C-alpha positions in Angstrom: 36.3 124.7 104.9 37.3 128.4 105.0 38.7 130.3 102.0 42.3 130.2 103.2 42.2 126.4 103.6 40.6 126.1 100.1 43.4 128.1 98.6 46.1 126.1 100.4 44.5 122.8 99.3 44.3 123.9 95.7 47.9 125.1 95.7 49.0 121.8 97.4 47.1 119.8 94.7 48.7 121.7 91.9 52.2 121.5 93.5 51.8 117.7 93.9 51.0 117.3 90.2 53.9 119.4 89.2 56.3 117.6 91.6 55.2 114.2 90.2 55.8 115.5 86.7 59.2 116.8 87.6 60.3 113.7 89.4 59.7 112.0 86.1 59.2 108.4 87.4 61.8 107.2 85.0 61.0 109.7 82.2 57.2 109.0 82.2 56.4 112.6 81.3 59.1 113.9 78.9 57.5 117.3 78.2 57.5 118.2 81.9 61.2 117.3 82.1 61.9 119.5 79.1 59.9 122.3 80.6 61.8 122.0 83.9 65.2 121.8 82.2 64.6 124.8 79.9 62.5 126.7 82.4 60.2 127.4 79.4 56.9 126.2 78.0 56.8 126.0 74.2 53.4 126.1 72.6 52.6 125.9 68.9 49.9 127.9 67.2 49.1 129.2 63.7 48.5 132.9 64.4 46.2 133.7 61.5 42.8 132.8 63.0 41.3 135.9 64.6 40.2 136.1 67.4 41.8 132.9 68.6 45.4 133.6 67.6 46.7 136.3 65.4 49.9 138.4 64.9 50.6 141.6 66.7 54.0 143.1 65.8 56.5 140.4 66.5 54.2 138.6 68.9 50.8 136.9 69.0 47.5 137.6 70.8 44.0 136.2 71.0 41.7 133.9 73.0 44.0 130.8 72.6 47.0 132.9 73.6 45.4 134.1 76.8 44.6 130.5 77.7 48.1 129.2 76.9 49.7 132.0 79.0 47.5 131.0 82.0 48.7 127.4 81.6 52.3 128.7 81.7 51.5 130.6 84.9 50.2 127.4 86.6 53.3 125.4 85.5 55.5 128.2 86.8 57.4 129.2 83.6 57.1 131.7 80.8 55.5 130.6 77.5 57.3 130.9 74.2 54.8 130.9 71.3 55.9 129.2 68.1 53.9 130.5 65.1 53.9 127.6 62.7 51.6 126.9 59.6 48.7 124.6 60.7 49.7 121.8 58.3 53.1 121.6 60.0 52.1 121.9 63.7 51.5 118.2 64.4 54.8 117.2 62.7 56.7 119.7 64.9 54.9 118.4 68.0 56.0 114.8 66.9 59.6 116.0 66.9 59.1 117.2 70.5 60.0 120.8 69.5 56.7 121.8 71.2 55.0 120.6 74.4 51.5 121.3 73.2 49.4 122.9 70.4 46.7 125.5 71.1 45.4 126.6 67.7 41.6 126.1 67.6 42.2 122.4 67.0 39.0 120.3 66.7 38.9 116.9 68.4 38.6 114.0 66.0 38.8 110.3 66.4 41.8 110.2 64.0 43.7 112.7 66.0 42.8 111.1 69.3 44.3 107.9 68.1 47.7 109.6 68.1 47.5 112.5 70.5 46.2 113.4 73.9 43.5 116.1 74.1 42.6 118.4 77.0 39.0 118.9 78.1 37.2 120.9 75.4 37.5 124.7 75.8 35.3 126.0 72.9 32.4 124.7 70.9 32.6 125.4 67.1 31.3 123.9 63.8 31.4 124.4 60.1 29.5 127.0 58.1 29.1 128.0 54.4 30.3 131.5 53.3 29.6 133.0 49.9 29.4 136.4 48.2 26.4 138.6 48.8 25.7 138.7 45.0 25.3 134.9 44.8 21.8 135.0 46.3 21.0 131.6 44.8 23.4 130.0 47.3 21.3 129.5 50.4 22.4 126.1 51.8 24.8 123.2 51.4 22.4 121.8 48.7 23.3 124.7 46.4 27.1 123.9 46.3 27.2 120.6 44.4 28.3 122.0 41.1 30.3 124.9 42.6 34.0 125.6 43.4 34.3 125.3 47.2 37.3 126.5 49.1 38.6 125.2 52.5 41.7 125.1 54.7 43.9 122.1 53.9 44.5 119.6 56.7 41.5 121.0 58.5 38.3 119.1 59.5 36.5 121.1 56.7 38.6 119.1 54.2 37.1 115.8 55.6 33.6 117.3 55.9 33.5 118.2 52.2 35.1 114.9 51.1 32.6 112.8 53.1 29.4 114.7 52.4 27.3 113.2 49.6 25.7 116.6 48.9 29.1 117.9 47.8 30.2 115.0 45.6 29.9 117.1 42.5 31.7 120.2 43.8 35.2 121.2 42.9 37.4 121.3 46.1 40.0 124.0 46.3 42.4 123.9 49.2 44.2 126.9 50.8 46.7 127.3 53.6 44.4 129.4 55.8 40.7 130.2 56.0 41.5 133.8 55.3 43.3 132.8 52.0 40.1 130.9 51.0 38.0 134.0 51.9 40.3 136.2 49.8 39.8 133.9 46.9 36.1 134.0 47.4 36.1 137.7 47.5 38.1 137.8 44.3 35.5 135.6 42.5 38.0 132.7 42.1 35.7 130.3 43.9 31.9 130.3 44.8 31.9 129.4 48.5 34.0 128.5 51.5 33.4 125.9 54.2 35.2 126.3 57.5 35.0 127.0 61.2 32.1 129.4 61.9 33.6 131.6 64.6 36.7 132.3 62.5 34.8 132.8 59.3 32.3 135.1 60.9 35.0 137.2 62.6 37.0 137.5 59.3 33.9 138.5 57.3 32.9 141.1 59.9 36.4 142.6 60.1 37.6 142.4 56.5 35.1 141.1 53.9 31.9 143.2 53.7 31.0 141.7 50.3 30.8 138.2 51.8 28.1 136.5 54.0 27.5 133.3 55.8 24.6 131.0 54.8 22.2 129.4 57.3 23.3 127.8 60.6 26.3 125.7 61.6 26.5 122.4 59.7 27.7 120.4 62.6 29.3 120.7 66.1 33.0 120.4 66.8 34.9 121.1 70.0 38.4 122.7 70.3 40.9 121.3 72.7 44.6 121.5 73.5 46.8 118.9 71.9 49.6 117.1 73.8 51.7 113.9 73.5 49.9 110.8 74.8 52.5 110.0 77.4 52.4 113.5 79.0 49.8 112.7 81.6 51.0 115.0 84.3 51.2 117.9 81.9 47.7 117.1 80.7 46.4 117.1 84.3 47.9 120.7 84.8 46.3 121.8 81.5 42.9 120.5 82.5 43.3 122.0 86.0 44.0 125.4 84.4 40.9 125.2 82.1 38.8 124.3 85.2 40.2 127.3 87.1 39.6 129.7 84.3 35.9 128.6 84.1 35.2 128.6 87.8 37.0 131.9 88.5 35.2 133.7 85.7 38.4 134.5 83.9 37.3 132.3 80.9 34.3 134.5 80.5 36.5 137.6 80.8 38.7 136.3 78.0 35.7 135.4 75.9 34.1 138.8 76.3 37.4 140.5 75.4 37.8 138.7 72.1 34.3 137.8 71.0 31.8 140.4 72.4 32.6 143.2 70.0 32.4 140.9 67.0 29.1 139.2 68.2 27.5 142.6 68.7 28.7 143.8 65.3 27.4 140.7 63.6 24.0 141.0 65.4 23.7 144.6 64.3 24.7 143.8 60.8 22.1 140.9 60.7 19.4 143.3 62.0 20.1 145.8 59.3 20.2 143.0 56.6 16.8 141.8 57.8 15.4 145.3 57.6 16.8 145.7 54.2 15.4 142.4 53.1 12.0 143.4 54.4 12.2 146.7 52.5 13.0 144.9 49.2 9.7 143.1 49.3 7.5 145.8 50.8 5.5 147.7 48.2 5.7 151.5 48.2 3.0 153.8 47.1 4.2 156.1 44.2 2.2 159.3 43.7 2.5 160.7 40.2 1.5 164.4 40.1 0.9 165.8 36.7 1.5 169.5 36.0 1.0 171.2 32.6 3.0 174.2 31.6 0.7 177.1 31.1 1.9 177.8 27.6 1.6 174.1 26.5 -1.4 173.6 24.2 -2.8 170.4 25.6 -6.1 169.6 27.3 -5.4 167.9 30.6 -8.8 166.3 30.5 -7.6 164.0 27.6 -5.6 162.1 30.3 -8.6 161.3 32.4 -9.0 157.5 32.8 -5.6 156.6 31.3 -3.2 154.6 33.4 0.6 154.4 33.9 2.6 151.2 33.6 5.8 150.4 35.5 7.7 147.3 34.3 10.3 145.9 36.7 13.6 145.8 34.7 14.8 142.8 36.7 11.7 140.6 37.0 9.7 141.8 34.0 6.6 142.2 36.2 4.3 145.0 35.0 2.2 147.0 37.5 -0.7 149.4 36.5 -1.6 152.6 38.3 -5.0 153.9 39.2 -6.8 156.0 36.5 -5.5 159.5 36.1 -7.8 162.2 37.4 -7.3 165.8 36.3 -8.4 169.2 37.4 -7.4 172.3 35.5 -3.7 172.1 34.8 -3.0 169.3 37.2 -3.7 165.7 37.7 -2.7 162.6 39.7 -2.6 158.9 39.9 -0.9 156.3 42.2 0.7 152.9 41.9 2.2 150.3 44.3 5.5 148.6 43.5 8.5 147.1 45.4 11.9 148.9 45.3 13.8 148.5 42.0 14.3 150.0 38.6 11.3 150.4 36.4 10.5 151.3 32.8 7.7 154.0 32.8 5.1 154.0 30.0 1.5 154.8 29.3 -1.0 154.2 26.6 -2.2 157.3 24.7 0.8 159.4 25.4 4.3 158.9 23.9 6.1 159.2 27.3 8.9 156.8 28.1 11.3 157.0 31.1 13.1 155.1 33.8 12.0 155.3 37.4 14.2 154.2 40.3 12.2 153.2 43.4 14.8 153.4 46.3 15.3 151.2 49.3 14.4 153.6 52.1 12.1 153.7 55.1 9.5 156.0 53.5 6.5 154.0 52.3 5.1 156.9 50.1 7.1 158.6 47.4 6.2 161.5 45.0 7.2 162.3 41.5 6.2 165.3 39.4 5.5 164.8 35.7 5.9 168.2 33.9 3.9 168.3 30.6 5.4 170.7 28.1 7.5 171.0 25.0 9.9 168.7 26.8 8.0 166.5 29.2 10.1 165.4 32.2 9.6 163.0 35.2 11.3 164.1 38.4 13.1 161.5 40.6 11.1 160.0 43.5 11.4 161.7 46.8 
């Protein structure tokens, strides 16, 4: 079969589907009749979930929007997007004020009992988000006594309610995932559970003080929601999804809306891993002792003494090598991880605070000037 014949066959197949829908068969496909009558496809979405659907001026844009507009092209009419809060979308669809919903909706058995779903077009799943400062929250197991936010009427609501590990947590519902993340950022709650791609994108774009924890907790699939009786319209929707995937246009849309975020998150993760490695990698601190010429003190009295650094966070104490002197100078060294330390030594009334920085250099120097006023220079 040559290319022209293939194109003609595909067009004929789509035309037959559309013709069957428009002929109605006694009103068997009400949505197609509405679309044909009004010459318009009305799709509902909640345009707050970047990068799937979000506001731009008076309109909407995003991955879901591009897919919906392609469905409109295959039907042959323009699309009108109805931006409606998620908890109202299904009720508006029930009233037949919409022909379908495209709003990163997860397929569930409960929803399938009442509505028709297209073939899945995106794989998602839940994840835990928390503040960076809450380093003790590392998994779902650490949330049992915490205040956990989620988007109401979402599958996260059901996930939290049914998970035994979360039976002791306090659930706090919000209208959107972003509302929950704002509350988390403002320290009103301790964590958020929600759709990983939406949470990851929001954190990357708007919440540098937040982080996700671990991997996805489960797997869910997004699909387009329609009335059960709208079989002809469902066939067109699935045909469009197939066309987008086989033509490469789906990948084009995906790259447009997700690639930048994925690259940014990967780079951020790489930096965080480097930073985490630096926090546990000991650095060598070289203390160089220098006596003021006019200061009446024998440097040799320091020989054999050691310096102590006490970590102000953990309380751990580290001891230097013995001080070795020569003339008006001396030196010793010590290995400690980055952090703030209290400096002290036996045999000499010298107390100070030493800040060991998070930087790539593995060896740092400080000069201790012995004189009427002894000082310790910052590490460099």
